[in-house]
C-alpha positions as CSV (number, residue, x, y, z in Angstrom):
1,M,150.1,80.5,90.1
2,R,148.5,81.5,86.9
3,I,148.0,85.3,86.7
4,E,144.3,85.6,85.6
5,G,143.6,88.2,83.1
6,R,144.8,90.1,80.1
7,L,148.3,91.1,80.4
8,V,149.0,95.1,78.6
9,Q,152.5,96.2,78.8
10,G,153.1,99.4,79.3
11,R,155.9,102.4,81.0
12,L,154.7,103.9,84.2
13,V,154.3,107.4,84.3
14,R,154.0,108.6,87.5
15,R,152.3,107.1,91.1
16,D,149.3,109.5,91.6
17,N,148.7,108.3,95.6
18,R,149.2,105.3,97.7
19,F,147.0,103.4,95.6
20,R,146.8,104.5,92.0
21,V,149.4,104.9,89.4
22,T,149.4,106.0,85.8
23,V,150.8,103.9,83.1
24,E,151.6,105.1,79.7
25,I,150.5,102.3,76.9
26,G,151.4,102.9,73.5
27,R,150.3,107.2,73.3
28,R,147.6,106.8,76.2
29,E,148.1,107.2,80.0
30,V,145.7,104.9,81.8
31,W,145.0,104.7,85.2
32,A,145.6,101.9,86.9
33,H,145.1,100.5,90.7
34,L,148.3,99.9,92.6
35,A,147.3,97.1,95.6
36,N,150.2,98.1,97.5
37,S,150.5,100.9,100.2
38,G,154.2,100.1,100.8
39,R,156.5,102.9,99.2
40,L,157.9,101.0,96.2
41,G,160.5,103.9,95.9
42,E,163.2,101.9,94.3
43,L,160.5,100.3,91.6
44,L,158.3,102.6,90.8
45,V,160.5,104.7,88.5
46,P,159.1,106.9,85.7
47,G,159.6,105.3,82.6
48,C,160.2,102.1,84.3
49,R,158.5,98.8,81.8
50,T,155.2,97.1,83.6
51,L,153.1,94.8,83.4
52,L,148.9,95.4,83.9
53,V,146.4,93.1,84.4
54,E,143.0,94.3,82.7
55,R,140.3,94.0,85.3
56,R,136.2,94.6,84.6
57,G,133.8,95.7,87.4
58,E,131.2,98.4,87.8
59,Q,132.5,99.5,91.0
60,R,136.2,100.0,90.0
61,K,137.7,103.7,89.0
62,T,140.5,101.8,86.9
63,R,140.7,99.7,84.1
64,F,143.6,97.8,85.3
65,D,145.4,96.5,87.9
66,L,149.4,97.1,88.1
67,C,150.6,93.9,88.4
68,L,154.7,93.8,87.8
69,V,157.2,95.8,87.1
70,E,160.8,95.3,86.0
71,L,164.0,96.1,87.7
72,D,167.6,95.4,86.5
73,G,165.5,93.2,83.7
74,R,163.9,90.7,86.1
75,W,159.9,91.0,87.0
76,V,159.3,92.4,90.6
77,S,155.5,91.4,91.6
78,V,153.6,94.5,93.4
79,D,150.5,92.9,93.7
80,A,150.5,92.8,98.3
81,R,147.3,90.5,97.9
82,L,149.0,87.9,96.0
83,P,151.1,86.2,98.7
84,N,148.3,85.1,100.9
85,L,146.9,83.1,97.9
86,L,150.9,82.0,97.1
87,V,151.3,80.7,100.7
88,E,147.5,78.9,100.5
89,E,148.4,77.1,97.8
90,A,152.1,76.3,98.7
91,L,150.4,74.8,101.9
92,R,147.7,73.0,100.4
93,A,149.7,71.1,98.3
94,G,152.5,70.8,101.2
95,R,155.2,72.4,99.9
96,L,155.8,74.1,103.2
97,A,158.0,71.6,104.9
98,P,158.0,73.3,108.5
99,L,154.2,74.3,107.9
100,D,153.4,70.8,106.7
101,G,151.1,68.6,108.4
102,Y,147.9,70.3,108.8
103,P,145.0,69.0,106.7
104,T,142.6,71.9,108.0
105,V,143.8,75.4,106.5
106,R,141.4,78.3,107.5
107,R,141.9,81.8,106.0
108,E,141.5,85.1,108.7
109,G,141.3,83.5,111.4
110,P,140.1,85.9,114.6
111,F,142.5,86.6,117.2
112,G,142.9,89.1,120.1
113,H,142.4,92.0,118.2
114,S,143.5,91.0,114.6
115,R,142.8,88.7,112.0
116,L,145.9,86.7,111.3
117,D,145.9,84.9,107.8
118,F,145.5,81.9,108.4
119,R,145.0,79.0,111.1
120,L,146.2,75.3,110.5
121,E,144.6,72.6,112.4
122,A,145.2,68.7,112.6
123,P,143.7,66.5,115.8
124,D,147.6,65.6,116.5
125,R,149.3,68.6,116.9
126,L,148.7,72.5,118.3
127,P,146.7,74.4,115.9
128,C,149.5,77.1,114.2
129,L,148.4,81.0,113.6
130,N,150.2,82.4,110.8
131,E,150.7,85.7,109.4
132,V,151.7,86.4,106.1
133,K,153.9,89.3,104.6
134,S,154.3,90.8,101.0
135,V,158.2,91.8,100.4
136,T,159.3,93.6,97.7
137,L,162.5,95.8,98.7
138,G,165.8,94.6,98.4
139,V,168.9,96.0,99.5
140,D,172.2,94.7,98.8
141,G,171.1,91.0,97.5
142,L,168.8,90.9,100.7
143,A,164.7,91.5,100.4
144,C,164.0,93.6,103.4
145,F,160.6,94.3,105.4
146,P,159.4,96.5,105.7
147,D,159.9,99.7,102.9
148,A,157.3,102.3,105.5
149,V,156.5,102.1,109.3
150,T,153.6,99.4,109.8
151,V,152.4,99.8,113.2
152,R,149.9,96.7,111.8
153,G,152.6,94.5,111.4
154,R,154.0,95.2,114.7
155,R,150.8,94.4,116.4
156,H,150.8,90.9,114.4
157,L,154.0,90.1,116.0
158,Q,152.2,91.0,119.3
159,E,149.1,88.7,119.0
160,L,150.9,85.8,117.9
161,T,153.3,86.3,120.9
162,I,150.8,86.5,123.1
163,A,149.1,83.5,121.1
164,L,152.2,81.1,122.1
165,G,151.2,81.5,125.7
166,E,148.0,80.6,124.7
167,G,149.0,77.1,123.4
168,Y,149.2,77.6,119.6
169,R,152.0,77.6,117.0
170,A,152.7,81.1,116.2
171,A,154.9,81.8,112.2
172,V,154.8,84.7,110.4
173,V,156.1,84.1,106.7
174,F,157.6,86.3,104.4
175,V,157.0,86.1,100.9
176,V,160.3,87.9,98.4
177,Q,158.0,88.8,95.7
178,R,161.1,88.4,92.9
179,D,163.9,86.0,92.3
180,D,166.8,87.5,93.1
181,A,167.2,87.6,97.2
182,V,169.3,85.3,98.8
183,G,167.9,85.8,102.7
184,L,165.7,88.3,104.1
185,R,166.5,90.7,106.7
186,P,164.2,93.1,108.7
187,H,164.8,96.8,107.3
188,D,165.6,98.5,110.4
189,E,166.0,101.8,108.3
190,S,162.6,102.3,107.6
191,D,161.2,100.8,111.1
192,P,163.3,99.9,113.4
193,A,160.3,99.2,115.8
194,F,159.2,96.7,113.6
195,G,162.7,94.9,113.7
196,R,162.7,95.3,117.3
197,A,159.5,93.3,117.5
198,L,160.1,90.8,114.8
199,R,162.9,89.8,116.4
200,D,162.1,89.7,120.3
201,A,158.9,87.5,118.9
202,W,161.2,85.2,117.1
203,Q,163.3,84.9,121.0
204,R,160.1,84.1,121.9
205,G,159.2,81.4,120.0
206,V,157.6,82.6,117.3
207,E,158.7,80.7,114.1
208,V,159.7,83.5,111.2
209,Y,160.2,82.0,107.6
210,A,160.5,83.6,104.1
211,Y,160.0,82.4,100.8
212,G,161.3,83.3,97.1
213,C,159.5,83.5,94.2
214,H,159.8,82.3,90.8
215,V,158.1,85.8,89.0
216,E,157.5,85.6,85.2
217,P,155.2,87.2,83.3
218,G,151.1,85.4,83.7
219,R,153.1,83.3,86.2
220,I,154.6,83.6,90.0
221,Q,154.7,80.5,92.3
222,I,156.8,79.8,95.8
223,D,160.3,78.5,94.7
224,R,162.3,78.3,97.5
225,P,163.3,78.7,101.3
226,L,165.3,81.8,102.3
227,P,167.5,82.5,105.1
228,T,166.4,85.0,107.5
229,L,169.6,87.1,109.1
230,L,167.8,88.3,112.5
231,G,170.6,89.9,113.7
232,E,171.7,93.5,113.1
233,Q,172.5,94.7,109.6
234,P,174.1,97.7,108.2
235,A,172.6,100.6,105.8
236,G,172.5,99.1,102.6
237,R,171.5,101.0,98.8
238,A,168.1,99.6,97.7
239,T,169.1,98.3,94.5
240,G,168.6,95.2,92.0
241,A,169.4,92.2,94.5
242,G,172.2,90.3,94.3
243,K,174.9,92.6,93.2
244,T,176.7,91.9,96.4
245,P,177.7,89.2,98.1
246,I,177.0,88.7,101.7
């Protein structure tokens, strides 16, 4: 998937609040929208190299979106809106093998008290409900989710589990927006309740998939499946992934 818009390079000055950062471009400071409410502590380090996308719109308070952040010489996407677009692109192209064979792909299907990201339909099989999660955190070679407490994420897992009992197929897809992870695990250090909910949902039949991405300036694409490790994992240090073998 191409990242549309003019890319502008800068250096991060600070994170101002949940959805805004200050970035230095040349010798001037500008505000950029951050489409990600996670902590991003290992990524949003003052002085790190960033890529912004210039945006126009009368309702905007900033002229730019923060798109990519450099970590250990690699680009990491921090835009939490992209995974849904990436999954939709891959679904329609038949590139997510476990979820292939559904000619109808509907976005934001209502179920229970939630709107799940995708509803897949085919005349010869059960409809499949999907929830997509954006992953940016890397710890000792593994992508980890979440990096902050997510009550909403736990609710989605509960809804998916309920859907199984009502005759649906249900799956959660973790999209790792970096290219250096060798697997994915729940980040129990940030939200042990989510880790328990994910393992419980999996044991009850909710399918759990993870995919890594190829990330470069102007382009990001799902390019490989990753193993999901749902056993208990020791705490680790947040770093550029891939430094410690599993």
